[in-house]
Every structure is written in C-alpha cells, then in structure tokens.
RODRENLUM-49953 format. One line per 8 residues: number of its first residue (from 1); their letters; for each residue x, y, z of N, C-alpha, C. Coordinates in steps of 0.001 Angstrom, whole numbers, plus 500000, padded with zeros to 6 digits. Atoms other than C-alpha are relative to their C-alpha. Layout:
NUM = a = X,Y,Z,X,Y,Z,X,Y,Z | ...
This chain:
1 = xxxxxxxx = 500831,498817,500000,500000,500000,500000,500880,501253,500000 | 499107,498841,499911,502804,502379,500903,500653,500288,498642 | 499398,499831,501326,504516,501794,497532,498980,500497,498982 | 501067,499586,500897,501209,502216,495703,499744,501507,500123 | 500249,498571,499766,500568,505633,497269,501195,500831,499548 | 498786,499301,500425,504174,506683,496648,500009,500165,498474 | 500022,499935,501465,503808,505862,492940,498936,500964,499487 | 501044,499047,500401,500581,507842,492705,500539,501425,500077
9 = xxxxxxxx = 499516,498631,499786,502237,510967,494119,501241,500341,499181 | 498738,499695,500693,505593,510642,492338,499968,499730,498502 | 500023,500339,501425,504617,509208,488957,498687,500387,499318 | 501262,499820,500694,500927,509238,488076,499519,501454,499998 | 500502,498620,499947,499848,512691,489289,500864,500960,499182 | 499175,499109,500831,502867,514522,487786,499874,499710,498499 | 500102,500355,501419,502558,512609,484487,498703,500512,499380 | 501300,499532,500471,498910,513671,484203,499796,501503,500242
17 = xxxxxxxx = 500054,498564,499664,499690,517266,485325,498850,500310,500958 | 501058,499836,499004,497282,516832,488224,500618,500602,501259 | 499501,499304,498807,497750,519149,491197,499149,499605,501201 | 500689,500359,498756,496889,517999,494689,499606,501281,500710 | 500427,498829,499233,494849,520479,496678,500082,499688,501487 | 499960,500168,498553,494794,521012,500427,498830,499114,500434 | 501021,500911,499499,492864,518336,502276,500628,498672,500373 | 499492,501305,499559,493176,514801,503527,499678,498927,498963
25 = xxxxxxxx = 500277,501182,500812,493411,511533,501628,499019,499131,500789 | 501002,500847,499344,490546,509143,502349,500161,498573,499491 | 499925,501417,500334,490826,505353,502441,498687,499348,500415 | 501217,500745,499678,487701,503187,502266,500259,498524,499739 | 499805,501447,500108,487842,499446,502882,498647,499310,500089 | 501219,500788,499931,485130,496888,502279,500352,498527,499827 | 499775,501437,500116,485195,493147,502879,499323,499498,498732 | 500530,500493,501275,484666,491305,499579,498713,499195,500177
33 = xxxxxxxx = 501172,500847,499788,482189,488791,500947,499923,499633,501475 | 500185,500393,498602,480744,488068,504354,500254,498508,500186 | 499767,501440,499936,481121,484372,503515,501491,499669,500064 | 498559,500272,500074,484880,484687,503054,500717,500739,501133 | 499408,499308,498857,485904,485797,506538,501473,499680,500175 | 498620,500409,499748,489153,483846,506698,500967,500443,498909 | 499093,499662,501105,490531,484911,503306,500589,501399,500164 | 499501,498646,499811,490902,488553,504298,499946,500849,498743
41 = xxxxxxxx = 500089,499226,501228,490007,489759,500798,499150,501239,500232 | 500704,498739,499853,488984,493402,500718,500073,500794,498703 | 499922,498994,501053,488240,496171,498241,500484,501277,500660 | 499454,498762,499457,490060,499453,498710,499768,501125,499011 | 500114,498773,500784,489202,502904,497437,500877,501030,500680 | 499074,498993,499456,491776,505671,497860,499702,501306,499273 | 500387,498714,500576,490653,509263,497302,501031,501073,500357 | 499021,498930,499819,493075,512158,496826,499343,501302,499541
49 = xxx = 500582,498734,500428,491870,515759,496774,500888,500654,498928 | 499241,499379,501085,492914,517349,493477,499259,501235,499513 | 500611,498814,500589,492273,520590,491643,499411,499660,498657
C-alpha cells in the first residue's frame, strides 16, 4: 500500500499534470464477501483531493 501511494504521488499525478489540493486523503475498505471471513480479501478505494 505504501509503495502504491508513493507511485501515485511521484509518477501518476505529475505525468497527468494533476495538482493535489489542500485536504486529507481518504481510504475506504470493504470486505469482499461476508462468507469469506478467513481469506481477508477486501476492496480498497483511495481518494486524493485534486484541483
């Protein structure tokens, strides 16, 4: 996760000329299935405030 966020800020945003605005990043997690408790599979959404 740490490497993923680092790549967003150092590669993707600059390559797309996207400017981050003031604010906090938001992480949302959701378990994939209530039936799969032991697998630990989740969905992740990561929101970055941009201009």
